[in-house]
C-alpha positions in Angstrom: -207.7 -13.8 -9.9 -204.0 -14.8 -10.0 -201.7 -12.4 -11.7 -200.7 -15.0 -14.4 -204.4 -15.2 -15.4 -204.9 -11.5 -15.6 -205.7 -10.8 -19.3 -208.0 -8.4 -20.9 -210.3 -11.2 -22.0 -210.4 -12.7 -18.5 -211.1 -9.3 -17.0 -213.9 -8.5 -19.5 -215.4 -12.0 -18.9 -215.9 -11.1 -15.2 -217.8 -7.8 -15.9 -221.5 -8.4 -16.4 -222.6 -8.0 -20.1 -225.1 -5.2 -19.4 -222.2 -3.0 -18.5 -221.1 -3.0 -22.2 -224.5 -2.1 -23.6 -225.1 1.5 -24.8 -228.3 2.9 -23.2 -229.3 6.1 -25.0 -232.3 6.8 -22.8 -230.2 6.6 -19.7 -227.4 8.7 -21.2 -229.8 11.4 -22.3 -231.4 11.3 -18.8 -228.0 12.0 -17.2 -227.4 14.8 -19.7 -230.8 16.3 -18.9 -230.2 16.0 -15.2 -226.8 17.7 -15.5 -228.3 20.5 -17.6 -231.0 21.1 -15.1 -228.5 21.3 -12.3 -226.3 23.7 -14.3 -229.3 26.0 -15.0 -230.5 25.8 -11.4 -227.0 26.7 -10.2 -226.7 29.7 -12.6 -230.2 30.7 -11.5 -229.2 30.5 -7.8 -226.2 32.8 -8.5 -228.4 35.5 -10.0 -230.8 35.6 -7.0 -228.2 35.3 -4.3 -225.4 37.9 -4.9 -223.3 37.2 -1.8 -219.8 35.8 -2.5 -219.9 33.0 0.2 -222.9 31.5 -1.5 -221.7 32.1 -5.0 -218.2 30.5 -4.4 -219.5 27.0 -3.8 -222.0 27.4 -6.7 -219.0 28.3 -9.0 -217.3 25.0 -7.9 -220.5 23.1 -8.5 -221.0 24.6 -12.0 -217.4 23.8 -12.9 -217.9 20.2 -11.8 -221.1 19.9 -13.8 -219.5 21.5 -16.9 -216.7 18.9 -16.5 -219.5 16.2 -16.5 -220.5 17.6 -19.9 -216.9 17.2 -21.1 -217.0 13.6 -19.9 -220.2 12.9 -21.8 -218.6 14.5 -24.9 -215.6 12.3 -24.4 -217.9 9.2 -24.3 -219.4 10.5 -27.6 -215.9 10.7 -29.0 -215.4 7.0 -28.2 -218.7 6.2 -29.7 -220.3 4.9 -26.5 -222.6 7.8 -25.5 -225.4 7.1 -28.0 -226.0 4.4 -30.6 -224.6 5.2 -34.1 -221.6 7.2 -35.3 -223.7 10.2 -36.5 -225.6 10.5 -33.2 -222.3 10.5 -31.2 -220.7 13.0 -33.6 -223.7 15.4 -33.2 -223.8 14.9 -29.4 -220.0 15.5 -29.2 -220.1 18.7 -31.3 -223.0 20.1 -29.3 -221.6 19.2 -25.9 -218.1 20.4 -26.7 -219.4 23.4 -28.5 -221.2 24.5 -25.3 -217.8 24.3 -23.6 -215.9 26.0 -26.5 -213.9 22.9 -27.1 -213.4 22.1 -30.8 -214.8 18.5 -30.9 -213.2 17.2 -34.1 -209.8 18.5 -33.3 -210.0 17.1 -29.8 -211.2 13.7 -31.2 -208.2 13.5 -33.5 -205.7 14.4 -30.8 -207.4 12.0 -28.3 -207.2 9.2 -30.8 -203.4 9.9 -31.1 -203.2 9.9 -27.3 -204.8 6.4 -27.2 -202.6 5.1 -30.0 -199.4 6.1 -28.1 -200.5 5.7 -24.4 -197.5 4.9 -22.3 -194.9 5.5 -25.1 -192.0 7.5 -23.6 -191.4 9.6 -26.7 -194.7 9.7 -28.7 -197.3 10.1 -26.0 -198.5 13.7 -26.2 -200.6 14.1 -23.1 -199.4 12.0 -20.1 -195.7 11.4 -20.9 -193.8 9.9 -18.1 -191.1 12.1 -16.5 -187.5 11.4 -17.0 -185.5 11.1 -13.7 -184.3 14.7 -13.8 -187.8 16.2 -14.3 -189.2 15.6 -10.9 -187.7 18.5 -9.0 -189.3 21.2 -6.8 -190.3 23.3 -9.8 -192.2 20.5 -11.4 -194.0 19.7 -8.1 -194.9 23.4 -7.6 -196.4 23.6 -11.1 -198.6 20.6 -10.8 -199.5 20.9 -7.1 -200.1 24.6 -6.8 -202.8 25.1 -9.3 -200.5 26.8 -11.8 -201.2 23.9 -14.2 -204.9 25.0 -14.4 -203.9 28.7 -14.9 -201.0 28.1 -17.3 -200.7 24.5 -18.2 -204.3 23.8 -19.4 -204.3 26.7 -21.9 -200.8 25.8 -23.1 -201.9 22.2 -23.5 -205.0 23.3 -25.6 -202.7 25.3 -27.8 -200.4 22.3 -28.4 -197.6 23.0 -26.0 -198.0 19.8 -24.1 -194.5 18.6 -23.4 -191.1 20.2 -24.0 -190.1 17.5 -26.4 -193.3 17.6 -28.6 -194.3 21.3 -28.6 -196.0 22.2 -31.8 -198.7 24.7 -32.4 -199.6 23.1 -35.8 -199.4 19.3 -35.0 -200.8 19.1 -31.5 -203.2 22.0 -31.1 -206.8 21.4 -30.3 -207.7 24.4 -32.3 -205.8 23.5 -35.5 -206.8 20.0 -36.4 
């Protein structure tokens, strides 16, 4: 497709229609499969107490719990199940299991989509200004410090230096 013909409508027309259909049975089957794997992984950790077996299991469990987050994200967009109430209940249950406040997340995520790419109003993935890409920035994001410090600070509402607010941007204070 030539670049001058690349529009959202043209792109959508090339994707088969069944890709846009919500399939609740399939969605719940994936959820059930993920839950079975999570339970099996926790069960394996209880019967095999050696660290070199538990370490990969912890990574697997973390990945599977992230899958639950993704399914809750889909519920937040209204595409996990059919109907607003079904998606809300699914989102609350999925995010509740992860200790993520669903309604507050849904609100902040809607703001994120409303301002995606905006240099000043984007709250989550704001582009760096030229002076922000030094060694300290690289160390923070590439060393894992983001997961230890950045993720909790993000959840509290301290997302970017320019828009740090515990009352306006916190996932815990909608």
